[in-house]
mmJSON file of the N, C-alpha and C atoms, coordinates in Angstrom:
{"data_MODEL":{"atom_site":{
"group_PDB":["ATOM","ATOM","ATOM","ATOM","ATOM","ATOM","ATOM","ATOM","ATOM","ATOM","ATOM","ATOM","ATOM","ATOM","ATOM","ATOM","ATOM","ATOM","ATOM","ATOM","ATOM","ATOM","ATOM","ATOM","ATOM","ATOM","ATOM","ATOM","ATOM","ATOM","ATOM","ATOM","ATOM","ATOM","ATOM","ATOM","ATOM","ATOM","ATOM","ATOM","ATOM","ATOM","ATOM","ATOM","ATOM","ATOM","ATOM","ATOM","ATOM","ATOM","ATOM","ATOM","ATOM","ATOM","ATOM","ATOM","ATOM","ATOM","ATOM","ATOM","ATOM","ATOM","ATOM","ATOM","ATOM","ATOM","ATOM","ATOM","ATOM","ATOM","ATOM","ATOM","ATOM","ATOM","ATOM","ATOM","ATOM","ATOM","ATOM","ATOM","ATOM","ATOM","ATOM","ATOM","ATOM","ATOM","ATOM","ATOM","ATOM","ATOM","ATOM","ATOM","ATOM","ATOM","ATOM","ATOM","ATOM","ATOM","ATOM","ATOM","ATOM","ATOM","ATOM","ATOM","ATOM","ATOM","ATOM","ATOM","ATOM","ATOM","ATOM","ATOM","ATOM","ATOM","ATOM","ATOM","ATOM","ATOM","ATOM","ATOM","ATOM","ATOM","ATOM","ATOM","ATOM","ATOM","ATOM","ATOM","ATOM","ATOM","ATOM","ATOM","ATOM","ATOM","ATOM","ATOM","ATOM","ATOM","ATOM","ATOM","ATOM","ATOM","ATOM","ATOM","ATOM","ATOM","ATOM","ATOM","ATOM","ATOM","ATOM","ATOM","ATOM","ATOM","ATOM","ATOM","ATOM","ATOM","ATOM","ATOM","ATOM","ATOM","ATOM","ATOM","ATOM","ATOM","ATOM","ATOM","ATOM","ATOM","ATOM","ATOM","ATOM","ATOM","ATOM","ATOM","ATOM","ATOM","ATOM","ATOM","ATOM","ATOM","ATOM","ATOM","ATOM","ATOM","ATOM","ATOM","ATOM","ATOM","ATOM","ATOM","ATOM","ATOM","ATOM","ATOM","ATOM","ATOM"],
"id":[1,2,3,4,5,6,7,8,9,10,11,12,13,14,15,16,17,18,19,20,21,22,23,24,25,26,27,28,29,30,31,32,33,34,35,36,37,38,39,40,41,42,43,44,45,46,47,48,49,50,51,52,53,54,55,56,57,58,59,60,61,62,63,64,65,66,67,68,69,70,71,72,73,74,75,76,77,78,79,80,81,82,83,84,85,86,87,88,89,90,91,92,93,94,95,96,97,98,99,100,101,102,103,104,105,106,107,108,109,110,111,112,113,114,115,116,117,118,119,120,121,122,123,124,125,126,127,128,129,130,131,132,133,134,135,136,137,138,139,140,141,142,143,144,145,146,147,148,149,150,151,152,153,154,155,156,157,158,159,160,161,162,163,164,165,166,167,168,169,170,171,172,173,174,175,176,177,178,179,180,181,182,183,184,185,186,187,188,189,190,191,192,193,194,195,196,197,198],
"type_symbol":["N","C","C","N","C","C","N","C","C","N","C","C","N","C","C","N","C","C","N","C","C","N","C","C","N","C","C","N","C","C","N","C","C","N","C","C","N","C","C","N","C","C","N","C","C","N","C","C","N","C","C","N","C","C","N","C","C","N","C","C","N","C","C","N","C","C","N","C","C","N","C","C","N","C","C","N","C","C","N","C","C","N","C","C","N","C","C","N","C","C","N","C","C","N","C","C","N","C","C","N","C","C","N","C","C","N","C","C","N","C","C","N","C","C","N","C","C","N","C","C","N","C","C","N","C","C","N","C","C","N","C","C","N","C","C","N","C","C","N","C","C","N","C","C","N","C","C","N","C","C","N","C","C","N","C","C","N","C","C","N","C","C","N","C","C","N","C","C","N","C","C","N","C","C","N","C","C","N","C","C","N","C","C","N","C","C","N","C","C","N","C","C","N","C","C","N","C","C"],
"label_atom_id":["N","CA","C","N","CA","C","N","CA","C","N","CA","C","N","CA","C","N","CA","C","N","CA","C","N","CA","C","N","CA","C","N","CA","C","N","CA","C","N","CA","C","N","CA","C","N","CA","C","N","CA","C","N","CA","C","N","CA","C","N","CA","C","N","CA","C","N","CA","C","N","CA","C","N","CA","C","N","CA","C","N","CA","C","N","CA","C","N","CA","C","N","CA","C","N","CA","C","N","CA","C","N","CA","C","N","CA","C","N","CA","C","N","CA","C","N","CA","C","N","CA","C","N","CA","C","N","CA","C","N","CA","C","N","CA","C","N","CA","C","N","CA","C","N","CA","C","N","CA","C","N","CA","C","N","CA","C","N","CA","C","N","CA","C","N","CA","C","N","CA","C","N","CA","C","N","CA","C","N","CA","C","N","CA","C","N","CA","C","N","CA","C","N","CA","C","N","CA","C","N","CA","C","N","CA","C","N","CA","C","N","CA","C","N","CA","C","N","CA","C","N","CA","C","N","CA","C","N","CA","C"],
"label_alt_id":[null,null,null,null,null,null,null,null,null,null,null,null,null,null,null,null,null,null,null,null,null,null,null,null,null,null,null,null,null,null,null,null,null,null,null,null,null,null,null,null,null,null,null,null,null,null,null,null,null,null,null,null,null,null,null,null,null,null,null,null,null,null,null,null,null,null,null,null,null,null,null,null,null,null,null,null,null,null,null,null,null,null,null,null,null,null,null,null,null,null,null,null,null,null,null,null,null,null,null,null,null,null,null,null,null,null,null,null,null,null,null,null,null,null,null,null,null,null,null,null,null,null,null,null,null,null,null,null,null,null,null,null,null,null,null,null,null,null,null,null,null,null,null,null,null,null,null,null,null,null,null,null,null,null,null,null,null,null,null,null,null,null,null,null,null,null,null,null,null,null,null,null,null,null,null,null,null,null,null,null,null,null,null,null,null,null,null,null,null,null,null,null,null,null,null,null,null,null],
"label_comp_id":["MET","MET","MET","SER","SER","SER","GLU","GLU","GLU","LEU","LEU","LEU","GLU","GLU","GLU","GLU","GLU","GLU","VAL","VAL","VAL","VAL","VAL","VAL","LEU","LEU","LEU","GLN","GLN","GLN","GLU","GLU","GLU","ASP","ASP","ASP","GLU","GLU","GLU","LEU","LEU","LEU","GLU","GLU","GLU","VAL","VAL","VAL","LEU","LEU","LEU","ARG","ARG","ARG","LEU","LEU","LEU","LYS","LYS","LYS","ASN","ASN","ASN","ILE","ILE","ILE","GLU","GLU","GLU","TRP","TRP","TRP","LEU","LEU","LEU","ASP","ASP","ASP","ILE","ILE","ILE","ILE","ILE","ILE","ARG","ARG","ARG","TRP","TRP","TRP","ALA","ALA","ALA","ASN","ASN","ASN","GLU","GLU","GLU","MET","MET","MET","GLU","GLU","GLU","ILE","ILE","ILE","SER","SER","SER","LYS","LYS","LYS","SER","SER","SER","THR","THR","THR","PHE","PHE","PHE","ALA","ALA","ALA","ARG","ARG","ARG","ILE","ILE","ILE","TYR","TYR","TYR","ASN","ASN","ASN","ASP","ASP","ASP","ALA","ALA","ALA","VAL","VAL","VAL","TYR","TYR","TYR","LYS","LYS","LYS","LEU","LEU","LEU","SER","SER","SER","ASP","ASP","ASP","ALA","ALA","ALA","LEU","LEU","LEU","ILE","ILE","ILE","ASN","ASN","ASN","GLY","GLY","GLY","LYS","LYS","LYS","VAL","VAL","VAL","ILE","ILE","ILE","LYS","LYS","LYS","MET","MET","MET","ASN","ASN","ASN","LYS","LYS","LYS"],
"label_asym_id":["A","A","A","A","A","A","A","A","A","A","A","A","A","A","A","A","A","A","A","A","A","A","A","A","A","A","A","A","A","A","A","A","A","A","A","A","A","A","A","A","A","A","A","A","A","A","A","A","A","A","A","A","A","A","A","A","A","A","A","A","A","A","A","A","A","A","A","A","A","A","A","A","A","A","A","A","A","A","A","A","A","A","A","A","A","A","A","A","A","A","A","A","A","A","A","A","A","A","A","A","A","A","A","A","A","A","A","A","A","A","A","A","A","A","A","A","A","A","A","A","A","A","A","A","A","A","A","A","A","A","A","A","A","A","A","A","A","A","A","A","A","A","A","A","A","A","A","A","A","A","A","A","A","A","A","A","A","A","A","A","A","A","A","A","A","A","A","A","A","A","A","A","A","A","A","A","A","A","A","A","A","A","A","A","A","A","A","A","A","A","A","A","A","A","A","A","A","A"],
"label_entity_id":["1","1","1","1","1","1","1","1","1","1","1","1","1","1","1","1","1","1","1","1","1","1","1","1","1","1","1","1","1","1","1","1","1","1","1","1","1","1","1","1","1","1","1","1","1","1","1","1","1","1","1","1","1","1","1","1","1","1","1","1","1","1","1","1","1","1","1","1","1","1","1","1","1","1","1","1","1","1","1","1","1","1","1","1","1","1","1","1","1","1","1","1","1","1","1","1","1","1","1","1","1","1","1","1","1","1","1","1","1","1","1","1","1","1","1","1","1","1","1","1","1","1","1","1","1","1","1","1","1","1","1","1","1","1","1","1","1","1","1","1","1","1","1","1","1","1","1","1","1","1","1","1","1","1","1","1","1","1","1","1","1","1","1","1","1","1","1","1","1","1","1","1","1","1","1","1","1","1","1","1","1","1","1","1","1","1","1","1","1","1","1","1","1","1","1","1","1","1"],
"label_seq_id":[1,1,1,2,2,2,3,3,3,4,4,4,5,5,5,6,6,6,7,7,7,8,8,8,9,9,9,10,10,10,11,11,11,12,12,12,13,13,13,14,14,14,15,15,15,16,16,16,17,17,17,18,18,18,19,19,19,20,20,20,21,21,21,22,22,22,23,23,23,24,24,24,25,25,25,26,26,26,27,27,27,28,28,28,29,29,29,30,30,30,31,31,31,32,32,32,33,33,33,34,34,34,35,35,35,36,36,36,37,37,37,38,38,38,39,39,39,40,40,40,41,41,41,42,42,42,43,43,43,44,44,44,45,45,45,46,46,46,47,47,47,48,48,48,49,49,49,50,50,50,51,51,51,52,52,52,53,53,53,54,54,54,55,55,55,56,56,56,57,57,57,58,58,58,59,59,59,60,60,60,61,61,61,62,62,62,63,63,63,64,64,64,65,65,65,66,66,66],
"pdbx_PDB_ins_code":[null,null,null,null,null,null,null,null,null,null,null,null,null,null,null,null,null,null,null,null,null,null,null,null,null,null,null,null,null,null,null,null,null,null,null,null,null,null,null,null,null,null,null,null,null,null,null,null,null,null,null,null,null,null,null,null,null,null,null,null,null,null,null,null,null,null,null,null,null,null,null,null,null,null,null,null,null,null,null,null,null,null,null,null,null,null,null,null,null,null,null,null,null,null,null,null,null,null,null,null,null,null,null,null,null,null,null,null,null,null,null,null,null,null,null,null,null,null,null,null,null,null,null,null,null,null,null,null,null,null,null,null,null,null,null,null,null,null,null,null,null,null,null,null,null,null,null,null,null,null,null,null,null,null,null,null,null,null,null,null,null,null,null,null,null,null,null,null,null,null,null,null,null,null,null,null,null,null,null,null,null,null,null,null,null,null,null,null,null,null,null,null,null,null,null,null,null,null],
"Cartn_x":[-31.08,-30.06,-30.695,-31.687,-31.904,-30.918,-29.59,-29.275,-27.567,-28.212,-26.493,-26.87,-25.685,-25.413,-25.486,-26.199,-26.913,-24.985,-25.462,-24.616,-25.737,-26.224,-27.183,-26.592,-26.805,-26.845,-28.124,-28.179,-28.403,-28.859,-29.861,-30.039,-29.182,-28.559,-27.595,-25.95,-25.751,-24.497,-24.998,-26.007,-26.336,-25.924,-26.683,-26.652,-24.963,-24.289,-23.076,-21.767,-22.393,-21.751,-22.54,-23.886,-23.804,-23.183,-22.727,-22.591,-20.598,-20.232,-19.43,-18.354,-19.672,-19.211,-19.54,-20.838,-21.703,-21.879,-22.268,-21.755,-20.53,-19.686,-17.836,-18.207,-19.063,-18.584,-16.971,-17.405,-16.361,-16.346,-15.204,-15.635,-17.118,-16.564,-17.822,-18.655,-18.942,-20.395,-21.39,-20.268,-20.992,-21.758,-20.59,-21.449,-22.294,-22.22,-23.052,-24.559,-24.617,-25.881,-26.818,-25.887,-26.596,-26.572,-26.011,-26.128,-24.92,-24.537,-23.532,-22.449,-21.54,-20.256,-19.035,-17.964,-16.822,-16.884,-16.298,-15.789,-17.253,-18.266,-19.058,-19.802,-19.325,-19.832,-18.283,-17.602,-16.243,-16.854,-17.266,-17.58,-18.497,-19.577,-19.594,-20.383,-19.381,-18.547,-17.71,-17.107,-16.084,-16.622,-17.813,-18.488,-19.232,-19.545,-20.469,-18.772,-18.079,-17.191,-16.626,-16.857,-16.63,-17.33,-18.22,-19.963,-19.41,-19.449,-19.551,-18.443,-17.158,-16.114,-16.645,-17.057,-17.618,-18.317,-19.305,-20.172,-19.297,-18.442,-18.341,-16.978,-16.312,-15.229,-15.902,-16.846,-17.321,-18.353,-18.875,-19.917,-21.13,-21.261,-22.304,-23.688,-25.057,-25.755,-26.575,-26.187,-26.187,-27.591,-28.398,-29.255,-29.296,-29.987,-30.489,-31.691,-31.483,-32.855,-32.361,-34.032,-34.642,-35.403],
"Cartn_y":[11.995,11.926,12.751,13.593,15.095,16.091,15.905,16.824,16.659,15.869,15.117,14.965,15.648,15.725,14.28,14.751,13.524,13.507,12.086,12.3,11.025,11.88,11.351,11.045,8.941,8.486,8.568,8.735,8.647,7.271,6.751,5.354,4.833,5.253,4.722,5.046,5.305,5.545,4.139,3.904,2.626,2.105,1.766,0.834,0.199,1.123,1.02,0.072,0.664,-0.046,-1.814,-1.668,-2.783,-3.674,-3.039,-3.999,-4.122,-3.362,-2.528,-3.867,-4.275,-4.59,-5.763,-6.379,-7.672,-8.179,-7.977,-8.464,-8.895,-7.936,-8.4,-8.653,-7.375,-7.676,-6.545,-7.322,-6.172,-5.13,-3.614,-1.946,-2.485,-3.645,-3.228,-4.1,-4.939,-5.737,-4.075,-3.77,-3.324,-1.767,-1.223,0.238,-0.459,-1.378,-2.445,-2.328,-3.647,-3.358,-2.672,-1.269,0.354,1.425,1.512,1.496,2.821,2.956,3.844,4.068,5.111,4.637,4.09,3.38,2.746,4.722,5.459,6.002,7.1,7.016,7.545,6.524,5.398,4.061,4.401,4.686,5.031,6.339,7.807,9.0,8.722,7.41,7.835,6.747,5.964,5.235,5.509,6.737,7.129,8.188,9.275,9.851,8.919,7.848,7.29,6.911,6.313,5.728,6.833,8.746,9.652,9.606,9.661,10.719,9.216,7.467,6.662,7.332,8.13,7.818,9.07,10.003,10.638,10.737,10.05,9.605,8.911,8.227,7.237,8.022,8.482,9.075,10.375,11.309,12.148,11.689,11.371,10.64,10.577,10.383,11.951,10.094,10.42,10.006,9.565,8.421,7.345,7.439,8.619,8.778,7.858,7.348,6.371,7.499,7.052,8.015,7.154,6.719,5.89,5.745],
"Cartn_z":[27.76,26.457,25.452,25.852,24.728,24.094,26.047,25.636,24.837,24.513,23.882,22.182,21.84,20.689,19.503,18.926,17.776,16.659,15.692,14.955,13.122,12.104,11.631,11.013,10.948,9.393,8.656,7.103,6.51,5.905,5.605,4.516,4.256,3.062,2.15,2.927,3.926,4.139,5.021,5.982,6.833,5.942,4.491,3.234,2.938,2.403,2.021,3.454,4.91,6.008,5.38,4.982,5.543,4.228,3.543,2.345,2.447,2.692,3.337,4.866,5.366,7.06,7.392,7.255,6.809,5.789,4.894,4.303,2.522,3.25,2.898,1.655,0.957,-0.878,-1.348,-2.535,-2.653,-3.476,-3.741,-3.565,-5.983,-6.678,-7.326,-7.26,-6.511,-6.877,-5.582,-4.295,-3.428,-4.597,-5.308,-6.219,-7.724,-7.57,-8.428,-7.93,-6.69,-6.003,-5.563,-5.412,-4.918,-6.788,-7.756,-9.317,-8.864,-7.776,-8.002,-8.287,-8.396,-9.105,-7.786,-7.56,-6.56,-5.81,-7.056,-6.06,-5.113,-5.163,-4.496,-4.332,-4.105,-2.92,-1.587,-2.367,-1.445,-0.611,-1.244,-0.006,0.02,0.216,1.531,2.509,2.788,3.477,4.155,3.162,4.665,5.289,4.644,5.427,6.385,5.991,7.568,8.407,7.595,9.269,10.071,8.692,9.667,10.679,10.891,11.57,13.211,12.654,13.74,14.309,14.384,14.683,15.469,15.057,15.46,16.655,17.012,17.608,18.627,18.51,19.74,20.192,19.523,20.132,20.956,20.616,21.89,21.86,22.673,22.907,22.731,21.382,20.145,20.098,20.013,20.177,18.653,18.25,16.677,16.23,15.644,14.971,13.494,13.134,11.615,11.146,10.671,9.74,8.331,8.02,7.498,6.683],
"occupancy":[1.0,1.0,1.0,1.0,1.0,1.0,1.0,1.0,1.0,1.0,1.0,1.0,1.0,1.0,1.0,1.0,1.0,1.0,1.0,1.0,1.0,1.0,1.0,1.0,1.0,1.0,1.0,1.0,1.0,1.0,1.0,1.0,1.0,1.0,1.0,1.0,1.0,1.0,1.0,1.0,1.0,1.0,1.0,1.0,1.0,1.0,1.0,1.0,1.0,1.0,1.0,1.0,1.0,1.0,1.0,1.0,1.0,1.0,1.0,1.0,1.0,1.0,1.0,1.0,1.0,1.0,1.0,1.0,1.0,1.0,1.0,1.0,1.0,1.0,1.0,1.0,1.0,1.0,1.0,1.0,1.0,1.0,1.0,1.0,1.0,1.0,1.0,1.0,1.0,1.0,1.0,1.0,1.0,1.0,1.0,1.0,1.0,1.0,1.0,1.0,1.0,1.0,1.0,1.0,1.0,1.0,1.0,1.0,1.0,1.0,1.0,1.0,1.0,1.0,1.0,1.0,1.0,1.0,1.0,1.0,1.0,1.0,1.0,1.0,1.0,1.0,1.0,1.0,1.0,1.0,1.0,1.0,1.0,1.0,1.0,1.0,1.0,1.0,1.0,1.0,1.0,1.0,1.0,1.0,1.0,1.0,1.0,1.0,1.0,1.0,1.0,1.0,1.0,1.0,1.0,1.0,1.0,1.0,1.0,1.0,1.0,1.0,1.0,1.0,1.0,1.0,1.0,1.0,1.0,1.0,1.0,1.0,1.0,1.0,1.0,1.0,1.0,1.0,1.0,1.0,1.0,1.0,1.0,1.0,1.0,1.0,1.0,1.0,1.0,1.0,1.0,1.0,1.0,1.0,1.0,1.0,1.0,1.0],
"B_iso_or_equiv":[0.0,0.0,0.0,0.0,0.0,0.0,0.0,0.0,0.0,0.0,0.0,0.0,0.0,0.0,0.0,0.0,0.0,0.0,0.0,0.0,0.0,0.0,0.0,0.0,0.0,0.0,0.0,0.0,0.0,0.0,0.0,0.0,0.0,0.0,0.0,0.0,0.0,0.0,0.0,0.0,0.0,0.0,0.0,0.0,0.0,0.0,0.0,0.0,0.0,0.0,0.0,0.0,0.0,0.0,0.0,0.0,0.0,0.0,0.0,0.0,0.0,0.0,0.0,0.0,0.0,0.0,0.0,0.0,0.0,0.0,0.0,0.0,0.0,0.0,0.0,0.0,0.0,0.0,0.0,0.0,0.0,0.0,0.0,0.0,0.0,0.0,0.0,0.0,0.0,0.0,0.0,0.0,0.0,0.0,0.0,0.0,0.0,0.0,0.0,0.0,0.0,0.0,0.0,0.0,0.0,0.0,0.0,0.0,0.0,0.0,0.0,0.0,0.0,0.0,0.0,0.0,0.0,0.0,0.0,0.0,0.0,0.0,0.0,0.0,0.0,0.0,0.0,0.0,0.0,0.0,0.0,0.0,0.0,0.0,0.0,0.0,0.0,0.0,0.0,0.0,0.0,0.0,0.0,0.0,0.0,0.0,0.0,0.0,0.0,0.0,0.0,0.0,0.0,0.0,0.0,0.0,0.0,0.0,0.0,0.0,0.0,0.0,0.0,0.0,0.0,0.0,0.0,0.0,0.0,0.0,0.0,0.0,0.0,0.0,0.0,0.0,0.0,0.0,0.0,0.0,0.0,0.0,0.0,0.0,0.0,0.0,0.0,0.0,0.0,0.0,0.0,0.0,0.0,0.0,0.0,0.0,0.0,0.0],
"pdbx_formal_charge":[null,null,null,null,null,null,null,null,null,null,null,null,null,null,null,null,null,null,null,null,null,null,null,null,null,null,null,null,null,null,null,null,null,null,null,null,null,null,null,null,null,null,null,null,null,null,null,null,null,null,null,null,null,null,null,null,null,null,null,null,null,null,null,null,null,null,null,null,null,null,null,null,null,null,null,null,null,null,null,null,null,null,null,null,null,null,null,null,null,null,null,null,null,null,null,null,null,null,null,null,null,null,null,null,null,null,null,null,null,null,null,null,null,null,null,null,null,null,null,null,null,null,null,null,null,null,null,null,null,null,null,null,null,null,null,null,null,null,null,null,null,null,null,null,null,null,null,null,null,null,null,null,null,null,null,null,null,null,null,null,null,null,null,null,null,null,null,null,null,null,null,null,null,null,null,null,null,null,null,null,null,null,null,null,null,null,null,null,null,null,null,null,null,null,null,null,null,null],
"auth_seq_id":[1,1,1,2,2,2,3,3,3,4,4,4,5,5,5,6,6,6,7,7,7,8,8,8,9,9,9,10,10,10,11,11,11,12,12,12,13,13,13,14,14,14,15,15,15,16,16,16,17,17,17,18,18,18,19,19,19,20,20,20,21,21,21,22,22,22,23,23,23,24,24,24,25,25,25,26,26,26,27,27,27,28,28,28,29,29,29,30,30,30,31,31,31,32,32,32,33,33,33,34,34,34,35,35,35,36,36,36,37,37,37,38,38,38,39,39,39,40,40,40,41,41,41,42,42,42,43,43,43,44,44,44,45,45,45,46,46,46,47,47,47,48,48,48,49,49,49,50,50,50,51,51,51,52,52,52,53,53,53,54,54,54,55,55,55,56,56,56,57,57,57,58,58,58,59,59,59,60,60,60,61,61,61,62,62,62,63,63,63,64,64,64,65,65,65,66,66,66],
"auth_comp_id":["MET","MET","MET","SER","SER","SER","GLU","GLU","GLU","LEU","LEU","LEU","GLU","GLU","GLU","GLU","GLU","GLU","VAL","VAL","VAL","VAL","VAL","VAL","LEU","LEU","LEU","GLN","GLN","GLN","GLU","GLU","GLU","ASP","ASP","ASP","GLU","GLU","GLU","LEU","LEU","LEU","GLU","GLU","GLU","VAL","VAL","VAL","LEU","LEU","LEU","ARG","ARG","ARG","LEU","LEU","LEU","LYS","LYS","LYS","ASN","ASN","ASN","ILE","ILE","ILE","GLU","GLU","GLU","TRP","TRP","TRP","LEU","LEU","LEU","ASP","ASP","ASP","ILE","ILE","ILE","ILE","ILE","ILE","ARG","ARG","ARG","TRP","TRP","TRP","ALA","ALA","ALA","ASN","ASN","ASN","GLU","GLU","GLU","MET","MET","MET","GLU","GLU","GLU","ILE","ILE","ILE","SER","SER","SER","LYS","LYS","LYS","SER","SER","SER","THR","THR","THR","PHE","PHE","PHE","ALA","ALA","ALA","ARG","ARG","ARG","ILE","ILE","ILE","TYR","TYR","TYR","ASN","ASN","ASN","ASP","ASP","ASP","ALA","ALA","ALA","VAL","VAL","VAL","TYR","TYR","TYR","LYS","LYS","LYS","LEU","LEU","LEU","SER","SER","SER","ASP","ASP","ASP","ALA","ALA","ALA","LEU","LEU","LEU","ILE","ILE","ILE","ASN","ASN","ASN","GLY","GLY","GLY","LYS","LYS","LYS","VAL","VAL","VAL","ILE","ILE","ILE","LYS","LYS","LYS","MET","MET","MET","ASN","ASN","ASN","LYS","LYS","LYS"],
"auth_asym_id":["A","A","A","A","A","A","A","A","A","A","A","A","A","A","A","A","A","A","A","A","A","A","A","A","A","A","A","A","A","A","A","A","A","A","A","A","A","A","A","A","A","A","A","A","A","A","A","A","A","A","A","A","A","A","A","A","A","A","A","A","A","A","A","A","A","A","A","A","A","A","A","A","A","A","A","A","A","A","A","A","A","A","A","A","A","A","A","A","A","A","A","A","A","A","A","A","A","A","A","A","A","A","A","A","A","A","A","A","A","A","A","A","A","A","A","A","A","A","A","A","A","A","A","A","A","A","A","A","A","A","A","A","A","A","A","A","A","A","A","A","A","A","A","A","A","A","A","A","A","A","A","A","A","A","A","A","A","A","A","A","A","A","A","A","A","A","A","A","A","A","A","A","A","A","A","A","A","A","A","A","A","A","A","A","A","A","A","A","A","A","A","A","A","A","A","A","A","A"],
"auth_atom_id":["N","CA","C","N","CA","C","N","CA","C","N","CA","C","N","CA","C","N","CA","C","N","CA","C","N","CA","C","N","CA","C","N","CA","C","N","CA","C","N","CA","C","N","CA","C","N","CA","C","N","CA","C","N","CA","C","N","CA","C","N","CA","C","N","CA","C","N","CA","C","N","CA","C","N","CA","C","N","CA","C","N","CA","C","N","CA","C","N","CA","C","N","CA","C","N","CA","C","N","CA","C","N","CA","C","N","CA","C","N","CA","C","N","CA","C","N","CA","C","N","CA","C","N","CA","C","N","CA","C","N","CA","C","N","CA","C","N","CA","C","N","CA","C","N","CA","C","N","CA","C","N","CA","C","N","CA","C","N","CA","C","N","CA","C","N","CA","C","N","CA","C","N","CA","C","N","CA","C","N","CA","C","N","CA","C","N","CA","C","N","CA","C","N","CA","C","N","CA","C","N","CA","C","N","CA","C","N","CA","C","N","CA","C","N","CA","C","N","CA","C","N","CA","C","N","CA","C","N","CA","C"],
"pdbx_PDB_model_num":[1,1,1,1,1,1,1,1,1,1,1,1,1,1,1,1,1,1,1,1,1,1,1,1,1,1,1,1,1,1,1,1,1,1,1,1,1,1,1,1,1,1,1,1,1,1,1,1,1,1,1,1,1,1,1,1,1,1,1,1,1,1,1,1,1,1,1,1,1,1,1,1,1,1,1,1,1,1,1,1,1,1,1,1,1,1,1,1,1,1,1,1,1,1,1,1,1,1,1,1,1,1,1,1,1,1,1,1,1,1,1,1,1,1,1,1,1,1,1,1,1,1,1,1,1,1,1,1,1,1,1,1,1,1,1,1,1,1,1,1,1,1,1,1,1,1,1,1,1,1,1,1,1,1,1,1,1,1,1,1,1,1,1,1,1,1,1,1,1,1,1,1,1,1,1,1,1,1,1,1,1,1,1,1,1,1,1,1,1,1,1,1,1,1,1,1,1,1]
}}}
C-alpha cells in the first residue's frame, strides 16, 4: 500500500462532507455551523469531492488528516 498515491482530506474537508452528506443541513446552516461564508463552504466541499472522486476513480489511498 505504500506504493499507492495518496489523497489527503483535511479536517475542514471532512467536516463539510459530514455536514452536507450525513447531517443533510442546508448551505446556510452548514456555513453557520463552521462559522464560514457560504462560498468558502462550497469551495471546501468541491475540493473534498474532487479528492474523493480522484481517489476512487484512479485507485488512490484516501488519508484523513485530523
